[in-house]
N, C-alpha and C positions, 0 to 999 in steps of 0.2 A: 788603902784605897783600891777598889776593884774597878779600875779603868779599862777601857777598851784598848786592845793592842792592834794597831792597824798600820801596816807598812805604807807610808805615804811618800809623796814626792815623785819626782820624775827622774829616773836614772836607769840603772841596768835591770831592775826587777820588772821590768815590763815598762820601764826600767827602774827598779827601786833603789839600786845601789847609791848613787849620789844624792838621792832624794829621800832620805829617811824622814818619815812624817812625824807629826806630834800626837800627843795623847788627847783624843777627842772624848766626848761624853760617852762614847761607846766602848771601843776595844783597842787592842794593841795592834798596830800595823807597822811593819818594818820597811825600810828602804834597803838598798843593797850595795853598800860600798864599804870596803875594808880600809881602814885608815892607819895612820902612823901610831907610834906608841909613846911619843914624847909628851906625856901628860903629867902635869905637876900633881903631887900627892895632896889630896884633900884630907880634912880631919877624919872623914869616914874611912878613907883608904888606910891611914895610919892606924886607926883604932882596930880595923879588921886585921891588919897584919900583926899588931901586938897581941890580939886575942889568939892568933894561931901559934904564938910562941909557946903556949901551954900544951899544944897538941904534939905528941910524939907519934910520928908517922913514917911510912916508907917514902922512898924517893918519889913514888907515884901513888897518889890516892885516887882510886878509881881506875878506869881503863880507857886511855886516850883513843884506842882503836875500836872501841865497842860499836860505834856508829859508822865505821868506815864504809860498809856496804849498804847502809840504810839511808845515809844522807842523800838529799836531792835539793836542787835549787827551786825555790817556790815560784819564781817567774812573775807572779802577779801581786800587786799591792793588796794587803789585807789578808794574806794567806799564811802568815808566819805561824799562827796558832794551829791551824789544821796541819801544817807541815810538821810542826814540832810534835803534835799528838801522834801523827803517823809514825814518826821515828820511834817514839816511846812504845807504841804497839808492836812495832817490828822488833825492838830489843826485848820486849816482854815475851813475845811469841817465838822469836828465833826465825821469823820469816820476813822476807822482803816483800813490800807491797807495791813498789815502783810508782809512787805518787800518792796524792791525797784524795783520789776520787771516792774511795769507800768512806773515808772520814767525812768528807763534804756531803755525801749522800745521807749519812746517818745524822749529821747536823740538820739537814733539811727535814728529815723524818721527825726530829725532835722539835722542830719549829725554831731552830737557832739560825738566824740569818748569817750568810757567809758572803763577804764581799769587801769592798774597799774600807768600810767602816770598822772592820776587824771584829775581834771576839774578846771576851773576858776570860780570865782564868777560871772563875766559877763555871762558865760554859764549857771550858775545856775539861774540867773535872767531871761534869755531867756526861760529856761524850765518852770519856775514857771508861766510865762505869759501864757503859753499854757494850764495851769490848772486854768486860770482866777484868778491868784494870782499876781496882779501887785506889783512890788517892786522896790527898788532903792538901789544903792551902795553908801556908805559914807566912806570917809577917813578923819576924823576930823583933825583939825589943831594942836591939842594938846591932851595929855591924859586927861587934865581937861575937855575939850570940849567933848571928846569921852565918858567918864563915865557919864557926865551930860546928854548927848543926849540919851545914852543907858538907863539910869534910867527913863527918860521921856517916851521912847518908851515902856519899860516894864510896866510903869504905865498906858499907853494907851491900853495895851493888844496887841501890835504888835508882830509879829513873827520875830525873829532876828537870823540870821546865822552869825557866826564869823569865821574869818581866824586866827588861832593861832599856836604857837609852842607847840606841845603836851608835850614835855619833862618836863617843870616845873610842869605840872598838874599830869603827871604819875610818874615821877622820882624825882621831887624836885630839878632838875638841868636844866639850860637852854640848856646844850650841852651834856647831858648824852648819848643820842642816836641820837643827831642832832648836829654835830660839829660846823656847821655854825650858829646855833641858829635861822634859818629862820622859817617862817610860813610853816607848813607842814600838817596841819589838819583843818578840818571844823567841827563845832558842833553848837548846838543850846543853847542859854542862856535863862533861864526861870525866874530867880528871884535873887534879892539881899536882904539879910537880914541885916537891919541896926543895929540890936541889937547885933548880933553875928559877923558881918563883914564877912559873908559867902555868896558866889555866888553859885547858883544851875545851873547845866548844864545838858543837855540831850546829852550825848556823845556817838555816835555810835561806836567809835573806841575802847572802853574799855568794857570788859565783865561785869564790874560793873558800867557802865556809866549811868544807869537809875537813875535820880535824883542825879547825882554825885555832891558832894559839895567840894568846895575849898575855902581857905581864899582869901579875896579880893586882897591882895598883890600878891599872886601867880597868880590869874586871870589876873591882870593888866600886870604882867611880861610876861605871855604867849601871851596875846593879842597884846602887843607892838611889837611883831615880825612882824606883818603885818601893822604896823603903825596904829593900832586900826581900821582896816577895818571891815565893817559890811554890810550885805545884809538885808534890812529892808522891811517888807511887808507894803504896803500903807494903808491897812485896818487892823483893830483890828481882831484878830482871832474870828471866830464865827459870824461876822456881815454879811458875804456874803456866809454863809455855803451852802445854796441850790445851788447857782450859781457855787461855786467851785466844789461841789460834782457832779453836772451835767456834768461839763467839764471833771472831772476825769473819770466818767463812759464812756464818749465819747472816751477819749484817751485809756482807758483800752481795749475797743473793745471786742475781744474774749479771752483776757488773763484772766484766772481763777486764781486769787490770793486771793480769800477768802475775798473780801471787805465786811465789815460789819459796821453797825452803832455802835458807841462807845459814851460814855458819854463825855460831854464837859462842862467846867465851868471856869469862870473868877472870881476870888475872889475880893470883894470890897477892896479898899485901903483907909485907913484913914491916914492923915498926922501926923507925930510925930517926932521921933528922927532923928539926922543927920547921914549920912553914914560915915562922918569923925569920929565921936565918936564910931560908930560901928566898923570901921576898926581898931581903936586903941585898942578896947576891944579884937579883934581877934588876 
């Protein structure tokens, strides 16, 4: 399902935190509140964890610190997708953009509305392509396949935006501020720790979303709301940085949003413990 992701409700995000919205006919829009982790395992959670038992990986798959200097709080409902796109462009180019102004400008140029109604992942894909970041959307056939594919993409250094239900992440409940339990938020996933069973997110919808960490079971629960949909860059971050930054400067035009060079690093990954064991430890 290609629904709109639009951060709704009234809370801290302008304030989105306590008011994560629902999936409307248009896009994904997130609220902004980080919740507890005491969430019961669903069948999807357990299936995903069991699938990870077959993956031999390092303690950390991906780089939990990759977006440390790129993360920012979106502040307004409906801007989780532009914020996530911006973070991906930053990681792909190695430059900080200090906000989503350039991405929002390009969305307007493409005739893509930006606002409280949110955006779809296909629209996000279209915008990324104009920054020379080719990507594709996947909806895996099962939670097992989804978490396996995600782990492989993180291992390869790809940039991944997910469509999720924010309530389990922020409130510890599928329906706390989202009665239907639909996907209502977009964020970037950066790493999975196989020893602790913790997933690291770069979450623009939460004031504490920089290197936000949640248990694997909570993550799987939140992600299942979109049937494990993800937008994946075709290139590893940093491999086409000059090209991406050139396109970004071209799109930015006369917009003065303080673009500057920032550090970029992808940590090496050694293969080791299984994610299934890590999930059980968590």
